[in-house]
PALUM-340808 format. One record per atom (N, C-alpha, C): atom name; x, y, z. Coordinates in nm, 4 decimals. Each point is the difference from the previous one (the first is absolute). Layout:
N
nuke = CA, east = X, north = Y, up = Z
...
This chain:
122
nuke = N, east = -1.9817, north = 4.2286, up = 7.4408
nuke = CA, east = 0.0297, north = 0.0785, up = -0.1146
nuke = C, east = 0.0074, north = -0.0809, up = -0.1289
nuke = N, east = -0.1032, north = -0.0021, up = -0.0524
nuke = CA, east = -0.0104, north = -0.0671, up = -0.1292
nuke = C, east = -0.0067, north = 0.1055, up = -0.1088
nuke = N, east = 0.0768, north = -0.0298, up = -0.1032
nuke = CA, east = -0.0039, north = 0.0953, up = -0.1117
nuke = C, east = -0.0729, north = -0.0640, up = -0.1175
nuke = N, east = -0.0666, north = 0.0788, up = -0.0688
nuke = CA, east = -0.0670, north = -0.0478, up = -0.1205
nuke = C, east = 0.0651, north = 0.0643, up = -0.1208
nuke = N, east = 0.0166, north = -0.0847, up = -0.1016
nuke = CA, east = 0.0598, north = 0.0508, up = -0.1225
nuke = C, east = -0.1089, north = 0.0529, up = -0.0890
nuke = N, east = 0.0221, north = 0.1166, up = -0.0492
nuke = CA, east = -0.0936, north = 0.0568, up = -0.0941
nuke = C, east = 0.0393, north = -0.0438, up = -0.1406
nuke = N, east = -0.0946, north = -0.0501, up = -0.0756
nuke = CA, east = 0.0339, north = -0.0351, up = -0.1388
nuke = C, east = 0.0287, north = 0.1257, up = -0.0811
nuke = N, east = 0.1062, north = -0.0097, up = -0.0775
nuke = CA, east = 0.0375, north = 0.1138, up = -0.0839
nuke = C, east = -0.0584, north = -0.0250, up = -0.1383
nuke = N, east = -0.0687, north = 0.0938, up = -0.0499
nuke = CA, east = -0.0609, north = -0.0125, up = -0.1312
nuke = C, east = 0.0905, north = 0.0652, up = -0.1028
nuke = N, east = 0.0534, north = -0.0874, up = -0.0884
nuke = CA, east = 0.0903, north = 0.0488, up = -0.1047
nuke = C, east = -0.0658, north = -0.0028, up = -0.1377
nuke = N, east = -0.1253, north = -0.0111, up = -0.0061
nuke = CA, east = -0.0697, north = -0.0142, up = -0.1273
nuke = C, east = 0.0185, north = 0.1227, up = -0.0874
nuke = N, east = 0.0150, north = 0.1124, up = 0.0557
nuke = CA, east = 0.0115, north = 0.1218, up = -0.0795
nuke = C, east = 0.1437, north = 0.0252, up = -0.0467
nuke = N, east = 0.0966, north = -0.0813, up = 0.0490
nuke = CA, east = 0.1398, north = 0.0184, up = -0.0401
nuke = C, east = 0.0229, north = -0.0759, up = -0.1311
nuke = N, east = 0.0581, north = 0.0668, up = -0.0984
nuke = CA, east = 0.0287, north = -0.0601, up = -0.1300
nuke = C, east = 0.1505, north = -0.0195, up = -0.0096
nuke = N, east = 0.0380, north = -0.1222, up = -0.0318
nuke = CA, east = 0.1435, north = -0.0288, up = -0.0081
nuke = C, east = 0.0455, north = 0.0213, up = -0.1435
nuke = N, east = 0.1024, north = 0.0772, up = -0.0179
nuke = CA, east = 0.0548, north = 0.0238, up = -0.1336
nuke = C, east = 0.1019, north = -0.1086, up = -0.0327
nuke = N, east = 0.0047, north = -0.0308, up = -0.1276
nuke = CA, east = 0.1006, north = -0.0970, up = -0.0438
nuke = C, east = 0.1357, north = 0.0683, up = -0.0063
nuke = N, east = 0.1007, north = -0.0773, up = 0.0368
nuke = CA, east = 0.1358, north = 0.0513, up = -0.0060
nuke = C, east = 0.0481, north = -0.0136, up = -0.1440
nuke = N, east = 0.0122, north = 0.1094, up = -0.0692
nuke = CA, east = 0.0361, north = -0.0034, up = -0.1412
nuke = C, east = 0.1407, north = -0.0533, up = -0.0220
nuke = N, east = 0.0919, north = 0.0319, up = 0.0864
nuke = CA, east = 0.1372, north = -0.0490, up = -0.0145
nuke = C, east = 0.0047, north = -0.1514, up = 0.0133
nuke = N, east = -0.0726, north = -0.0518, up = 0.0947
nuke = CA, east = -0.0041, north = -0.1455, up = 0.0193
nuke = C, east = -0.0659, north = -0.0683, up = -0.1197
nuke = N, east = -0.1042, north = 0.0612, up = -0.0553
nuke = CA, east = -0.0658, north = -0.0553, up = -0.1185
nuke = C, east = 0.0956, north = -0.0021, up = -0.1188
nuke = N, east = 0.0810, north = 0.1045, up = -0.0185
nuke = CA, east = 0.0988, north = 0.0035, up = -0.1089
nuke = C, east = 0.1065, north = -0.1080, up = 0.0197
nuke = N, east = 0.0418, north = -0.0210, up = 0.1231
nuke = CA, east = 0.0979, north = -0.1051, up = 0.0276
nuke = C, east = -0.0585, north = -0.1377, up = -0.0335
nuke = N, east = -0.1249, north = -0.0213, up = 0.0341
nuke = CA, east = -0.0664, north = -0.1258, up = -0.0328
nuke = C, east = -0.0067, north = -0.0196, up = -0.1512
nuke = N, east = -0.0355, north = 0.1042, up = -0.0723
nuke = CA, east = -0.0036, north = -0.0089, up = -0.1463
nuke = C, east = 0.1390, north = -0.0281, up = -0.0575
nuke = N, east = 0.1039, north = 0.0610, up = 0.0552
nuke = CA, east = 0.1363, north = -0.0225, up = -0.0477
nuke = C, east = 0.0417, north = -0.1449, up = 0.0235
nuke = N, east = -0.0312, north = -0.0523, up = 0.1156
nuke = CA, east = 0.0352, north = -0.1392, up = 0.0303
nuke = C, east = -0.0763, north = -0.0946, up = -0.0917
nuke = N, east = -0.1288, north = 0.0248, up = -0.0196
nuke = CA, east = -0.0796, north = -0.0847, up = -0.0886
nuke = C, east = 0.0456, north = 0.0113, up = -0.1448
nuke = N, east = 0.0358, north = 0.1216, up = -0.0435
nuke = CA, east = 0.0431, north = 0.0163, up = -0.1393
nuke = C, east = 0.1330, north = -0.0690, up = -0.0262
nuke = N, east = 0.0800, north = -0.0215, up = 0.1017
nuke = CA, east = 0.1234, north = -0.0766, up = -0.0165
nuke = C, east = -0.0213, north = -0.1479, up = 0.0299
nuke = N, east = -0.0827, north = -0.0297, up = 0.0969
nuke = CA, east = -0.0185, north = -0.1385, up = 0.0449
nuke = C, east = -0.0784, north = -0.0862, up = -0.0975
nuke = N, east = -0.1030, north = 0.0564, up = -0.0596
nuke = CA, east = -0.0827, north = -0.0795, up = -0.0915
nuke = C, east = 0.0787, north = -0.0438, up = -0.1238
nuke = N, east = 0.0727, north = 0.0894, up = -0.0695
nuke = CA, east = 0.0778, north = -0.0484, up = -0.1152
nuke = C, east = 0.1075, north = -0.1020, up = 0.0378
nuke = N, east = 0.0644, north = 0.0210, up = 0.1136
nuke = CA, east = 0.1022, north = -0.0952, up = 0.0436
nuke = C, east = -0.0647, north = -0.1351, up = 0.0304
nuke = N, east = -0.1134, north = 0.0019, up = 0.0678
nuke = CA, east = -0.0715, north = -0.1239, up = 0.0296
nuke = C, east = -0.0455, north = -0.0703, up = -0.1271
nuke = N, east = -0.0514, north = 0.0751, up = -0.0962
nuke = CA, east = -0.0417, north = -0.0597, up = -0.1272
nuke = C, east = 0.1187, north = -0.0593, up = -0.0751
nuke = N, east = 0.1131, north = 0.0712, up = 0.0032
nuke = CA, east = 0.1202, north = -0.0518, up = -0.0657
nuke = C, east = 0.0441, north = -0.1312, up = 0.0642
nuke = N, east = 0.0010, north = -0.0049, up = 0.1317
nuke = CA, east = 0.0404, north = -0.1230, up = 0.0690
nuke = C, east = -0.0975, north = -0.1137, up = -0.0289
nuke = N, east = -0.1275, north = 0.0302, up = -0.0045
nuke = CA, east = -0.1000, north = -0.1007, up = -0.0323
nuke = C, east = 0.0197, north = -0.0535, up = -0.1416
nuke = N, east = 0.0225, north = 0.0889, up = -0.0953
nuke = CA, east = 0.0245, north = -0.0397, up = -0.1384
nuke = C, east = 0.1282, north = -0.0820, up = -0.0110
nuke = N, east = 0.1042, north = 0.0418, up = 0.0688
nuke = CA, east = 0.1279, north = -0.0705, up = -0.0036
nuke = C, east = -0.0147, north = -0.1419, up = 0.0558
nuke = N, east = -0.0717, north = -0.0127, up = 0.1103
nuke = CA, east = -0.0218, north = -0.1316, up = 0.0604
nuke = C, east = -0.0826, north = -0.0888, up = -0.0920
nuke = N, east = -0.1056, north = 0.0551, up = -0.0568
nuke = CA, east = -0.0850, north = -0.0764, up = -0.0922
nuke = C, east = 0.0805, north = -0.0471, up = -0.1208
nuke = N, east = 0.0840, north = 0.0890, up = -0.0529
nuke = CA, east = 0.0814, north = -0.0352, up = -0.1165
nuke = C, east = 0.0972, north = -0.1132, up = 0.0340
nuke = N, east = 0.0642, north = 0.0055, up = 0.1130
nuke = CA, east = 0.0932, north = -0.1056, up = 0.0393
nuke = C, east = -0.0718, north = -0.1329, up = 0.0212
nuke = N, east = -0.1164, north = 0.0039, up = 0.0618
nuke = CA, east = -0.0763, north = -0.1232, up = 0.0191
nuke = C, east = -0.0451, north = -0.0580, up = -0.1341
nuke = N, east = -0.0335, north = 0.0857, up = -0.0936
nuke = CA, east = -0.0409, north = -0.0464, up = -0.1329
nuke = C, east = 0.1179, north = -0.0637, up = -0.0734
nuke = N, east = 0.1187, north = 0.0576, up = 0.0133
nuke = CA, east = 0.1205, north = -0.0573, up = -0.0627
nuke = C, east = 0.0277, north = -0.1382, up = 0.0592
nuke = N, east = -0.0130, north = -0.0140, up = 0.1293
nuke = CA, east = 0.0225, north = -0.1294, up = 0.0657
nuke = C, east = -0.1023, north = -0.1021, up = -0.0484
nuke = N, east = -0.1276, north = 0.0415, up = -0.0083
nuke = CA, east = -0.1055, north = -0.0907, up = -0.0455
nuke = C, east = 0.0236, north = -0.0442, up = -0.1446
nuke = N, east = 0.0371, north = 0.0948, up = -0.0855
nuke = CA, east = 0.0243, north = -0.0337, up = -0.1398
nuke = C, east = 0.1235, north = -0.0886, up = -0.0160
nuke = N, east = 0.1003, north = 0.0200, up = 0.0841
nuke = CA, east = 0.1178, north = -0.0863, up = -0.0035
nuke = C, east = -0.0349, north = -0.1433, up = 0.0358
nuke = N, east = -0.0820, north = -0.0162, up = 0.1028
nuke = CA, east = -0.0441, north = -0.1354, up = 0.0377
nuke = C, east = -0.0822, north = -0.0636, up = -0.1112
nuke = N, east = -0.0862, north = 0.0786, up = -0.0606
nuke = CA, east = -0.0834, north = -0.0520, up = -0.1082
nuke = C, east = 0.0862, north = -0.0394, up = -0.1202
nuke = N, east = 0.1014, north = 0.0809, up = -0.0318
nuke = CA, east = 0.0893, north = -0.0319, up = -0.1113
nuke = C, east = 0.0771, north = -0.1288, up = 0.0282
nuke = N, east = 0.0463, north = -0.0171, up = 0.1228
nuke = CA, east = 0.0710, north = -0.1228, up = 0.0371
nuke = C, east = -0.0918, north = -0.1208, up = -0.0135
nuke = N, east = -0.1231, north = 0.0152, up = 0.0456
nuke = CA, east = -0.0965, north = -0.1091, up = -0.0105
nuke = C, east = -0.0273, north = -0.0349, up = -0.1462
nuke = N, east = -0.0148, north = 0.1012, up = -0.0831
nuke = CA, east = -0.0255, north = -0.0245, up = -0.1424
nuke = C, east = 0.1209, north = -0.0641, up = -0.0683
nuke = N, east = 0.1208, north = 0.0372, up = 0.0399
nuke = CA, east = 0.1199, north = -0.0624, up = -0.0571
nuke = C, east = 0.0061, north = -0.1482, up = 0.0381
nuke = N, east = -0.0323, north = -0.0309, up = 0.1250
nuke = CA, east = -0.0004, north = -0.1401, up = 0.0421
nuke = C, east = -0.1067, north = -0.0784, up = -0.0744
nuke = N, east = -0.1161, north = 0.0602, up = -0.0168
nuke = CA, east = -0.1076, north = -0.0662, up = -0.0735
nuke = C, east = 0.0398, north = -0.0223, up = -0.1454
nuke = N, east = 0.0670, north = 0.0987, up = -0.0600
nuke = CA, east = 0.0461, north = -0.0142, up = -0.1388
nuke = C, east = 0.1014, north = -0.1133, up = -0.0117
nuke = N, east = 0.0917, north = -0.0088, up = 0.0961
nuke = CA, east = 0.1002, north = -0.1067, up = -0.0032
nuke = C, east = -0.0675, north = -0.1362, up = 0.0122
nuke = N, east = -0.0993, north = -0.0124, up = 0.0878
nuke = CA, east = -0.0721, north = -0.1270, up = 0.0148
nuke = C, east = -0.0720, north = -0.0359, up = -0.1299
nuke = N, east = -0.0602, north = 0.0986, up = -0.0642
nuke = CA, east = -0.0711, north = -0.0258, up = -0.1256
nuke = C, east = 0.0983, north = -0.0399, up = -0.1091
nuke = N, east = 0.1159, north = 0.0660, up = -0.0050
nuke = CA, east = 0.1014, north = -0.0365, up = -0.0999
nuke = C, east = 0.0508, north = -0.1425, up = 0.0240
nuke = N, east = 0.0213, north = -0.0367, up = 0.1265
nuke = CA, east = 0.0450, north = -0.1364, up = 0.0307
nuke = C, east = -0.1059, north = -0.1022, up = -0.0393
nuke = N, east = -0.1256, north = 0.0314, up = 0.0297
nuke = CA, east = -0.1092, north = -0.0909, up = -0.0385
nuke = C, east = -0.0090, north = -0.0103, up = -0.1516
nuke = N, east = 0.0209, north = 0.1109, up = -0.0694
nuke = CA, east = -0.0038, north = -0.0005, up = -0.1462
nuke = C, east = 0.1125, north = -0.0859, up = -0.0574
nuke = N, east = 0.1193, north = 0.0110, up = 0.0592
nuke = CA, east = 0.1127, north = -0.0819, up = -0.0470
nuke = C, east = -0.0288, north = -0.1485, up = 0.0199
nuke = N, east = -0.0529, north = -0.0341, up = 0.1174
nuke = CA, east = -0.0275, north = -0.1411, up = 0.0260
nuke = C, east = -0.1109, north = -0.0513, up = -0.0924
nuke = N, east = -0.1004, north = 0.0826, up = -0.0267
nuke = CA, east = -0.1061, north = -0.0414, up = -0.0928
nuke = C, east = 0.0529, north = -0.0119, up = -0.1427
nuke = N, east = 0.0901, north = 0.0877, up = -0.0385
nuke = CA, east = 0.0592, north = -0.0073, up = -0.1341
nuke = C, east = 0.0839, north = -0.1270, up = -0.0139
nuke = N, east = 0.0753, north = -0.0342, up = 0.1053
nuke = CA, east = 0.0779, north = -0.1235, up = -0.0031
nuke = C, east = -0.0920, north = -0.1219, up = -0.0082
nuke = N, east = -0.1089, north = 0.0029, up = 0.0754
nuke = CA, east = -0.0969, north = -0.1092, up = -0.0040
nuke = C, east = -0.0631, north = -0.0125, up = -0.1388
nuke = N, east = -0.0324, north = 0.1137, up = -0.0607
nuke = CA, east = -0.0567, north = -0.0005, up = -0.1349
nuke = C, east = 0.1000, north = -0.0553, up = -0.1007
nuke = N, east = 0.1251, north = 0.0438, up = 0.0107
nuke = CA, east = 0.1034, north = -0.0502, up = -0.0915
nuke = C, east = 0.0196, north = -0.1510, up = 0.0176
nuke = N, east = -0.0035, north = -0.0462, up = 0.1256
nuke = CA, east = 0.0184, north = -0.1422, up = 0.0262
nuke = C, east = -0.1167, north = -0.0807, up = -0.0566
nuke = N, east = -0.1218, north = 0.0502, up = 0.0189
nuke = CA, east = -0.1172, north = -0.0747, up = -0.0449
nuke = C, east = -0.0198, north = 0.0047, up = -0.1512
nuke = N, east = 0.0494, north = 0.1040, up = -0.0653
nuke = CA, east = -0.0211, north = 0.0113, up = -0.1455
nuke = C, east = 0.1231, north = -0.0392, up = -0.0806
nuke = N, east = 0.1012, north = -0.0540, up = 0.0670
nuke = CA, east = 0.1169, north = -0.0443, up = -0.0765
nuke = C, east = -0.0402, north = -0.1192, up = -0.0868
nuke = N, east = 0.0684, north = -0.0180, up = -0.1101
nuke = CA, east = -0.0355, north = -0.1057, up = -0.0951
nuke = C, east = 0.0097, north = -0.1383, up = 0.0648
nuke = N, east = 0.0994, north = -0.0201, up = 0.0835
nuke = CA, east = 0.0147, north = -0.1305, up = 0.0649
nuke = C, east = -0.1201, north = -0.0297, up = 0.0908
nuke = N, east = -0.0409, north = 0.0996, up = 0.0782
nuke = CA, east = -0.1124, north = -0.0208, up = 0.0910
nuke = C, east = -0.1289, north = -0.0247, up = -0.0770
nuke = N, east = -0.0217, north = 0.0746, up = -0.1055
nuke = CA, east = -0.1214, north = -0.0187, up = -0.0803
nuke = C, east = 0.0012, north = -0.1371, up = -0.0658
nuke = N, east = 0.1155, north = -0.0404, up = -0.0499
nuke = CA, east = 0.0099, north = -0.1312, up = -0.0659
nuke = C, east = -0.0243, north = -0.1128, up = 0.1010
nuke = N, east = 0.0537, north = 0.0117, up = 0.1219
nuke = CA, east = -0.0224, north = -0.1023, up = 0.1024
nuke = C, east = -0.1481, north = -0.0083, up = 0.0376
nuke = N, east = -0.0652, north = 0.1173, up = 0.0167
nuke = CA, east = -0.1420, north = -0.0002, up = 0.0348
nuke = C, east = -0.0830, north = -0.0601, up = -0.1130
nuke = N, east = 0.0344, north = 0.0355, up = -0.1244
nuke = CA, east = -0.0749, north = -0.0536, up = -0.1139
nuke = C, east = 0.0165, north = -0.1513, up = -0.0078
nuke = N, east = 0.1216, north = -0.0490, up = 0.0224
nuke = CA, east = 0.0240, north = -0.1440, up = -0.0021
nuke = C, east = -0.0754, north = -0.0680, up = 0.1138
nuke = N, east = -0.0026, north = 0.0641, up = 0.1188
nuke = CA, east = -0.0708, north = -0.0576, up = 0.1139
nuke = C, east = -0.1502, north = -0.0051, up = -0.0259
nuke = N, east = -0.0521, north = 0.0927, up = -0.0777
nuke = CA, east = -0.1426, north = 0.0020, up = -0.0316
nuke = C, east = -0.0349, north = -0.0920, up = -0.1180
nuke = N, east = 0.1002, north = -0.0595, up = -0.0614
nuke = CA, east = -0.0260, north = -0.0948, up = -0.1074
nuke = C, east = 0.0142, north = 0.0584, up = -0.1398
nuke = N, east = 0.0503, north = 0.1172, up = -0.0111
nuke = CA, east = 0.0212, north = 0.0576, up = -0.1325
nuke = C, east = 0.1245, north = -0.0593, up = -0.0630
nuke = N, east = -0.0012, north = -0.0090, up = -0.1320
nuke = CA, east = 0.1173, north = -0.0494, up = -0.0736
nuke = C, east = 0.0429, north = 0.1069, up = -0.0973
nuke = N, east = 0.1258, north = -0.0006, up = -0.0391
nuke = CA, east = 0.0459, north = 0.0998, up = -0.0969
nuke = C, east = -0.0769, north = -0.0154, up = -0.1317
nuke = N, east = -0.0335, north = 0.1120, up = -0.0606
nuke = CA, east = -0.0758, north = -0.0048, up = -0.1255
nuke = C, east = 0.0956, north = -0.0155, up = -0.1183
nuke = N, east = -0.0562, north = -0.0486, up = -0.1053
nuke = CA, east = 0.0762, north = -0.0183, up = -0.1231
nuke = C, east = 0.0216, north = 0.1370, up = -0.0632
nuke = N, east = 0.1251, north = 0.0355, up = -0.0304
nuke = CA, east = 0.0249, north = 0.1328, up = -0.0584
nuke = C, east = -0.0744, north = 0.0210, up = -0.1316
nuke = N, east = -0.0337, north = -0.1082, up = -0.0715
nuke = CA, east = -0.0714, north = 0.0163, up = -0.1271
nuke = C, east = -0.1462, north = 0.0367, up = 0.0227
nuke = N, east = -0.0508, north = -0.0212, up = 0.1228
nuke = CA, east = -0.1401, north = 0.0272, up = 0.0279
nuke = C, east = -0.0240, north = 0.1424, up = 0.0500
nuke = N, east = 0.1054, north = 0.0775, up = 0.0148
nuke = CA, east = -0.0137, north = 0.1367, up = 0.0494
nuke = C, east = -0.0444, north = 0.0896, up = -0.1143
nuke = N, east = -0.1046, north = 0.0784, up = 0.0251
nuke = CA, east = -0.0536, north = 0.0918, up = -0.1000
nuke = C, east = 0.0172, north = 0.1411, up = 0.0534
nuke = N, east = 0.0588, north = 0.0863, up = -0.0831
nuke = CA, east = 0.0217, north = 0.1389, up = 0.0398
nuke = C, east = -0.1139, north = 0.0838, up = -0.0561
nuke = N, east = -0.0627, north = 0.0804, up = 0.0859
nuke = CA, east = -0.1116, north = 0.0841, up = -0.0410
nuke = C, east = 0.0524, north = 0.1415, up = -0.0173
nuke = N, east = -0.0195, north = 0.0545, up = -0.1176
nuke = CA, east = 0.0428, north = 0.1367, up = -0.0305
nuke = C, east = -0.1147, north = 0.0953, up = 0.0288
nuke = N, east = 0.0315, north = 0.1188, up = 0.0438
nuke = CA, east = -0.1043, north = 0.0995, up = 0.0203
nuke = C, east = -0.0337, north = 0.0625, up = -0.1338
nuke = N, east = -0.1226, north = 0.0430, up = -0.0160
nuke = CA, east = -0.0417, north = 0.0630, up = -0.1240
nuke = C, east = -0.0977, north = -0.0862, up = -0.0764
nuke = N, east = -0.0424, north = -0.1096, up = 0.0556
nuke = CA, east = -0.1046, north = -0.0804, up = -0.0605
nuke = C, east = 0.0484, north = -0.0941, up = -0.1092
nuke = N, east = 0.1289, north = -0.0214, up = -0.0149
nuke = CA, east = 0.0485, north = -0.0937, up = -0.1012
nuke = C, east = -0.0170, north = -0.1421, up = 0.0508
nuke = N, east = -0.0022, north = -0.0909, up = -0.0909
nuke = CA, east = -0.0140, north = -0.1416, up = 0.0355
nuke = C, east = 0.1255, north = -0.0463, up = 0.0688
nuke = N, east = -0.0124, north = -0.0907, up = 0.0973
nuke = CA, east = 0.1163, north = -0.0512, up = 0.0712
nuke = C, east = 0.0882, north = -0.0818, up = -0.0936
nuke = N, east = 0.1285, north = 0.0152, up = 0.0178
nuke = CA, east = 0.0933, north = -0.0778, up = -0.0799
nuke = C, east = 0.0794, north = -0.0903, up = 0.0903
nuke = N, east = 0.0153, north = -0.1262, up = -0.0357
nuke = CA, east = 0.0764, north = -0.0898, up = 0.0855
nuke = C, east = 0.1475, north = 0.0406, up = -0.0006
nuke = N, east = 0.0623, north = -0.0210, up = 0.1155
nuke = CA, east = 0.1414, north = 0.0324, up = 0.0131
nuke = C, east = 0.0789, north = -0.1183, up = -0.0530
nuke = N, east = 0.0945, north = 0.0272, up = -0.0886
nuke = CA, east = 0.0794, north = -0.1117, up = -0.0532
nuke = C, east = 0.0806, north = -0.0652, up = 0.1117
nuke = N, east = 0.0135, north = -0.1306, up = -0.0054
nuke = CA, east = 0.0776, north = -0.0675, up = 0.1048
nuke = C, east = 0.1440, north = 0.0448, up = -0.0025
nuke = N, east = 0.0574, north = 0.0079, up = 0.1173
nuke = CA, east = 0.1408, north = 0.0361, up = 0.0119
nuke = C, east = 0.0225, north = 0.1488, up = 0.0148
nuke = N, east = -0.1012, north = 0.0824, up = -0.0223
nuke = CA, east = 0.0181, north = 0.1441, up = 0.0197
nuke = C, east = -0.0481, north = 0.0354, up = 0.1414
nuke = N, east = 0.0822, north = 0.0691, up = 0.0744
nuke = CA, east = -0.0316, north = 0.0355, up = 0.1398
nuke = C, east = -0.0467, north = 0.1437, up = 0.0043
nuke = N, east = -0.1027, north = 0.0201, up = 0.0793
nuke = CA, east = -0.0523, north = 0.1368, up = 0.0119
nuke = C, east = 0.0039, north = 0.0439, up = 0.1401
């Protein structure tokens, strides 16, 4: 006794969509999508705040390093351009103090140079 199964042909049967289930799906999606977008935006905003905070900290450290370098360069400039340092370098190079009577002051405006009287300091 062997039985054979007859194939059932369901091609002519049309399945209707369940309208109630479709409405429930739309309700869930209409609530889920805005909530998901809000959470995505909230997460992105927090990550951006963290990134900008790190960048601000990095820029503050860089600014402090630049200010320190500027201070050290300003001190070096002041040390190198002080009158004592310039006078020592000039003496080491063989320069001698000039005679105050030989100093000529040049005026702007095309006038002839006038010698500076001795004993007057400018």
